[in-house]
C-alpha positions in Angstrom: 0.2 0.1 -0.2 1.2 3.4 -0.5 2.6 6.1 2.2 2.5 9.3 1.6 5.4 12.1 3.3 4.4 15.3 5.5 6.3 17.2 7.3 5.4 18.6 10.7 5.9 21.5 12.1 9.1 20.9 13.8 10.2 19.9 10.2 10.3 15.9 11.2 8.9 13.7 8.4 4.8 12.1 9.2 3.8 8.8 6.6 1.0 7.9 6.4 0.4 5.0 5.3 -2.7 2.3 4.9 -3.4 -0.5 7.4 -3.1 -3.9 6.5 -5.4 -6.8 8.0 -1.8 -7.3 9.4 -2.3 -4.4 11.3 -5.3 -4.9 13.0 -4.2 -5.5 16.9 -2.3 -2.2 16.3 -6.0 -0.4 14.9 -7.3 -2.0 18.1 -4.7 -0.7 20.6 -5.5 2.4 19.4 -9.2 2.2 19.7 -8.3 1.7 23.2 -5.9 4.6 23.4 -8.9 6.7 21.9 -12.0 5.1 24.4 -9.5 5.8 27.3 -9.2 9.7 26.4 -12.7 9.9 25.5 -14.0 8.4 28.7 -15.8 5.8 26.8 -12.7 2.8 27.1 -15.5 0.1 27.5 -17.6 1.3 24.8 -14.3 -0.2 22.9 -15.5 -4.0 21.8 -13.8 -4.5 18.8 -11.3 -7.4 18.7 -8.4 -7.7 16.0 -10.4 -10.6 14.6 -13.0 -8.1 13.7 -10.9 -5.2 12.6 -8.7 -7.4 10.4 -12.1 -9.1 8.7 -13.3 -5.1 8.1 -9.9 -4.4 6.3 -10.0 -7.5 4.3 -13.3 -6.6 3.2 -13.2 -3.3 2.5 -16.0 -2.2 4.7 -13.6 0.4 7.0 -10.2 1.6 6.3 -7.5 2.2 8.6 -4.7 4.9 8.6 -1.5 5.0 10.8 0.7 8.2 10.6 4.4 7.3 11.5 7.1 9.8 13.1 10.5 8.7 13.8 9.9 5.1 12.4 7.0 4.6 14.6 3.1 4.6 14.8 1.8 7.6 16.7 -1.6 8.1 15.8 -4.7 5.9 13.8 -7.6 7.1 12.0 -10.3 4.5 11.2 -12.9 5.7 8.0 -15.4 3.8 5.4 -17.6 5.1 2.9 -21.6 5.9 2.9 -23.8 7.3 0.3 -25.6 10.4 1.2 -29.1 11.0 -0.8 -29.0 14.3 0.3 -26.1 15.0 -2.0 -26.1 12.3 -4.5 -22.5 11.3 -3.5 -20.1 9.2 -1.8 -19.1 10.4 2.1 -16.3 9.6 3.8 -17.0 9.4 7.9 -14.0 9.1 10.0 -15.4 7.2 12.9 -12.0 7.3 14.7 -8.5 9.7 14.9 -6.5 9.5 17.6 -2.6 11.1 18.0 -0.7 10.2 20.8 -0.4 12.9 23.3 3.7 13.5 22.0 2.8 14.2 19.1 0.0 16.8 19.5 0.6 20.3 18.4 3.3 19.5 15.7 1.0 19.3 13.1 -0.2 15.4 12.9 -3.6 15.7 13.2 -3.5 18.5 10.5 -1.5 16.0 8.6 -3.9 13.1 8.3 -7.2 15.2 7.8 -5.1 16.5 4.8 -4.4 13.3 3.6 -8.3 12.1 4.0 -9.3 15.7 2.3 -6.9 14.5 -0.6 -8.2 11.1 -0.8 -11.9 12.4 -0.8 -10.8 14.3 -3.8 -9.1 11.4 -5.5 -12.1 9.1 -5.1 -14.6 12.1 -6.0 -16.4 12.0 -2.8 -18.5 14.5 -1.8 -18.0 15.6 1.7 -16.1 14.3 5.2 -18.2 14.0 7.9 -17.3 12.9 11.5 -19.1 13.5 15.5 -16.9 15.2 18.0 -17.8 14.7 21.9 -19.3 18.2 22.8 -16.4 18.6 26.0 -13.7 18.3 23.9 -13.1 21.7 23.3 -9.6 21.4 21.7 -10.7 19.2 19.2 -13.5 21.5 18.0 -10.9 24.5 17.5 -9.1 22.4 15.8 -11.7 21.2 13.7 -13.1 24.6 13.0 -9.7 26.1 12.5 -9.6 23.2 9.3 -12.9 24.9 8.2 -15.3 22.3 9.3 -19.0 23.2 10.0 -20.4 22.3 13.3 -24.0 21.3 12.2 -25.5 22.6 15.9 -29.2 21.4 15.0 -28.2 17.8 14.5 -27.8 15.4 17.2 -26.4 11.8 16.7 -29.0 9.2 17.8 -28.0 5.9 18.5 -29.5 2.2 18.9 -27.4 -0.4 20.4 -27.5 -4.2 20.7 -30.0 -4.4 22.7 -32.3 -1.6 21.4 -32.0 -3.1 18.0 -33.3 -6.5 19.0 -35.9 -4.7 21.3 -37.2 -2.7 18.3 -37.6 -5.6 15.8 -39.2 -7.8 17.9 -41.3 -4.8 18.9 
């Protein structure tokens, strides 16, 4: 899989690469880091085998940012279709940058990479959710040009709710 090289604010190279199914344990490790950061550790239920299957089937994709030869950031995304615009949308489900690399441009580099991927694939937009309390992330995303949809609230049915609704 191709890698792309970018420079951080300290002039160190960051390499962005796509994960393979062999990278699934690392991707799950990063999901746990994200869950810990978001105070939602118990919500991370995915196993490496599940992640490998998702990557292998192409149902979701993972990118890593490597800095000084080590993985220091992670993103998980997938595509969906918007009936509103009649185009594919790149949906970022998870994005996490190790603390030591925050503020050095790694998050922006990852978002730029995903924006370029959107353009290459001719997707109509990028979307993601951000926790209300995470003001540093909000500021980061707004500075990139993201526009919050303040009249929209994400709703979710968990597995139990899905089963209850299906049986009703």
